[in-house]
C-alpha positions in Angstrom: -15.4 -34.3 -9.3 -17.0 -30.8 -8.7 -15.9 -27.9 -10.4 -15.0 -26.2 -6.9 -12.6 -29.3 -6.5 -11.0 -29.0 -9.8 -10.8 -25.2 -9.3 -8.9 -25.2 -6.6 -7.0 -28.2 -8.2 -6.0 -25.5 -10.9 -5.2 -23.3 -8.1 -2.7 -25.1 -6.9 -1.4 -26.3 -9.8 -0.4 -22.4 -10.9 0.8 -21.8 -7.4 3.3 -24.8 -7.1 4.5 -23.4 -10.5 4.4 -19.8 -9.5 2.5 -18.4 -12.8 -0.9 -17.9 -11.1 -0.3 -14.3 -11.0 0.6 -14.4 -14.9 -2.4 -15.9 -15.9 -4.7 -14.1 -13.4 -3.1 -11.0 -14.9 -3.6 -11.7 -18.4 -7.0 -12.7 -17.9 -8.0 -9.1 -16.4 -5.8 -7.6 -18.8 -7.4 -9.2 -22.0 -10.9 -7.7 -19.7 -10.1 -4.7 -20.5 -8.8 -4.7 -24.1 -13.1 -6.1 -24.1 -14.6 -3.8 -21.8 -15.4 -0.8 -24.2 -17.4 1.1 -21.5 -14.2 1.5 -19.3 -12.1 2.1 -21.8 -14.5 4.9 -23.2 -14.9 6.5 -19.3 -11.5 6.2 -19.1 -10.6 8.3 -22.0 -13.9 11.2 -20.9 -12.2 11.3 -17.4 -8.7 12.5 -19.0 -9.9 14.7 -21.7 -11.5 16.6 -18.8 -8.3 16.6 -16.9 -7.8 15.9 -13.2 -8.5 19.1 -10.7 -4.8 18.4 -9.2 -4.1 19.6 -13.1 -1.3 16.8 -12.6 -0.7 13.7 -15.3 -2.6 11.0 -14.9 -0.9 7.4 -15.6 -1.8 4.9 -18.0 -4.6 2.4 -17.0 -1.7 -0.3 -17.0 0.2 0.8 -13.9 -2.9 1.9 -12.5 -3.7 -1.4 -12.6 -0.7 -2.5 -11.4 -1.3 -0.7 -8.1 -4.9 -0.6 -8.0 -6.0 -4.2 -9.6 -8.5 -2.4 -11.8 -8.4 0.1 -14.9 -10.7 3.0 -13.6 -8.7 6.1 -13.9 -11.5 8.1 -12.0 -11.9 5.4 -9.3 -7.8 5.5 -9.3 -8.0 9.8 -8.6 -11.1 9.8 -6.5 -9.1 6.9 -4.1 -6.1 8.9 -3.9 -8.4 12.0 -2.6 -9.8 9.8 0.0 -6.7 7.7 0.8 -5.0 11.1 1.5 -7.9 12.7 3.9 -7.7 9.1 5.6 -4.3 10.2 6.6 -4.9 13.8 7.5 -7.7 13.1 9.3 -6.0 10.4 11.3 -3.4 12.6 12.2 -5.3 15.6 13.0 -7.4 13.3 15.7 -4.2 11.9 17.4 -2.6 15.3 17.7 -0.1 14.6 14.8 0.7 18.3 13.1 1.6 17.8 9.4 3.0 21.3 9.6 6.0 20.0 11.6 6.8 17.6 8.6 10.1 18.7 7.2 10.2 15.1 5.3 8.1 12.6 4.8 7.9 9.6 2.6 5.4 7.5 0.9 6.7 3.5 1.4 5.5 1.8 -1.4 4.1 4.8 -3.9 3.3 3.0 -6.6 2.3 5.5 -9.6 1.7 8.5 -7.0 -2.0 8.1 -6.0 -1.7 9.2 -2.7 0.9 11.1 -2.9 -0.2 13.6 -6.0 -2.5 14.9 -3.2 0.3 16.2 -0.6 1.4 18.6 -2.9 0.3 21.7 -1.0 1.5 20.1 2.4 3.9 23.6 2.4 7.3 23.4 3.9 7.7 19.4 3.5 9.8 18.3 1.2 8.0 14.8 -0.3 10.0 11.5 -0.9 8.4 8.3 -3.0 9.7 4.5 -3.1 8.6 1.8 -4.7 10.2 -1.5 -5.8 9.1 -1.1 -9.4 10.9 0.4 -11.6 8.3 1.6 -14.0 6.0 3.2 -11.6 8.7 5.4 -10.1 10.1 5.8 -13.7 6.2 7.8 -14.3 6.6 9.2 -11.3 10.4 10.8 -11.6 8.9 11.9 -15.1 5.5 13.2 -14.1 5.1 14.1 -10.5 8.3 16.7 -10.0 7.2 18.2 -6.9 8.7 15.2 -5.0 11.6 12.8 -5.4 11.1 9.5 -5.9 13.8 6.4 -6.2 13.3 2.7 -6.8 13.8 0.0 -3.0 14.9 -3.4 -3.6 13.5 -6.5 -1.3 16.0 -6.9 1.6 18.1 -4.1 0.8 18.6 -1.3 3.3 17.1 2.3 2.2 19.4 5.1 0.8 18.8 7.6 3.2 20.9 8.1 6.1 19.4 7.6 9.8 16.9 9.8 11.0 16.0 11.4 7.9 12.8 11.7 7.8 9.3 13.3 10.5 7.2 10.7 9.0 6.9 7.9 7.0 3.1 6.8 5.5 3.2 3.3 3.9 -0.6 2.2 2.4 -1.5 -1.5 1.7 2.7 -2.5 1.7 2.8 -4.3 4.8 -0.3 -6.6 3.2 1.5 -8.2 0.8 4.8 -9.1 2.6 5.8 -12.4 5.1 6.9 -11.8 8.1 10.6 -11.7 7.8 9.8 -9.1 4.9 7.9 -7.0 7.1 10.3 -7.1 10.2 13.3 -6.1 7.6 11.2 -2.8 6.4 10.1 -1.9 10.0 13.1 -1.9 11.2 14.5 0.1 7.9 11.8 2.3 8.5 12.5 3.3 12.0 16.5 3.5 11.1 15.6 6.5 8.7 12.5 8.1 10.7 13.9 10.5 13.6 13.5 10.0 17.2 9.6 11.0 18.2 8.5 10.8 13.8 5.7 9.0 13.5 4.8 6.2 11.1 1.4 5.2 9.8 0.6 2.2 7.8 -2.5 0.0 6.9 -2.9 -3.7 7.1 -5.6 -6.1 6.5 -7.3 -7.1 9.2 -10.6 -6.3 11.6 -12.1 -5.0 8.1 -11.4 -8.2 6.2 -12.2 -10.7 8.3 -14.9 -11.8 5.6 -11.9 -12.9 3.0 -10.7 -15.4 5.6 -11.9 -19.4 5.8 -13.0 -20.6 9.1 -9.6 -22.3 9.6 -7.6 -18.7 9.0 -10.2 -16.1 11.5 -9.0 -19.2 14.0 -5.2 -18.1 13.8 -6.0 -14.5 13.3 -8.4 -14.6 16.3 -5.7 -16.4 17.8 -3.4 -13.3 17.5 -1.1 -14.8 14.8 -0.6 -12.9 10.9 -2.1 -14.7 8.5 -0.2 -15.1 4.9 -1.5 -16.3 1.8 0.5 -16.6 -0.9 3.8 -16.3 0.5 5.8 -17.2 -2.4 4.7 -14.0 -3.8 6.1 -11.7 -1.3 6.3 -8.5 -1.8 3.6 -8.6 -4.6 -0.5 -7.7 -4.4 -0.1 -12.0 -4.9 0.5 -12.5 -1.4 -2.1 -11.3 0.7 -1.3 -11.0 4.6 -3.9 -10.1 7.4 -3.0 -8.6 10.5 -4.4 -8.9 14.2 -4.4 -6.2 16.6 -2.4 -8.2 19.3 0.6 -9.1 16.9 0.9 -5.4 15.2 1.7 -4.3 19.0 3.4 -7.1 20.3 5.9 -8.0 17.7 5.6 -6.1 14.7 6.0 -2.8 16.3 7.4 -3.9 19.4 9.7 -1.1 19.7 8.0 1.6 18.9 5.5 3.6 21.2 2.2 2.7 20.6 -0.4 6.1 19.4 -3.3 4.6 17.6 -5.5 1.5 16.1 -8.6 2.3 13.6 -10.7 -0.7 12.5 -11.2 0.2 8.8 -10.4 4.1 9.2 -8.5 4.1 5.4 -11.8 4.3 4.0 -10.0 4.1 0.1 -8.6 0.5 0.5 -11.0 -1.0 3.5 -8.0 -1.7 5.6 -7.1 -1.0 9.4 -4.8 1.7 10.1 -1.9 2.2 12.8 0.1 5.0 13.8 3.3 4.4 15.8 5.5 7.1 17.3 10.0 6.3 17.7 10.6 6.2 21.0 13.1 9.6 21.7 
């Protein structure tokens, strides 16, 4: 039996037992403890203090959000992510100065929202399903309001509450029923004429897929890997443009699709508007 076959069997067994992510995380966390170079680099970066003057989350929270432990890479990717959002909105005539309330849906430990602090006249909100991440944001990023959201539970906000919602690499980790639920909830809490910008694994990530999975994608159907882990980073969903436009966002006005435009995450970007 080849090593490759043994690895596939091991993955299958771990998946059936639903402990694959736990084993993977344990291995990565031990790797960080043994990685003196990254730990030393993190200490130097923290000693300089981030240029936005805000605290940096601890490595374990950075890992939960980005899958790696490098604090400087985390910080710089947030700068790039926020810049990409602003650039896309500007290209399509959406003025951030008109946002009275904006929501980061899936804010993690504030990777992107910390770089929106300078947006004057806008009240910022962040949501995440992980209590540890939200707790850190509430204590350290007090320019915004943060709250916990639960799978399958409607958001606590009233109808038409927000002018803008952005969601970076969240729908990339949801099965189709979960995507439908949250897209409907986001539409509910957006005001008529408001916009949602969200990123997905798509054209910029086709190299991740096997030839069979790519055939499904090119036929216009989403590819969901690790569906039993929906809502976590261990579930990976790949969205064709056709599926997003005709199924997931069929009730929205299409504004823009830009392949690979989320440069911080190497993901495709959709910009949609809620119809008046």
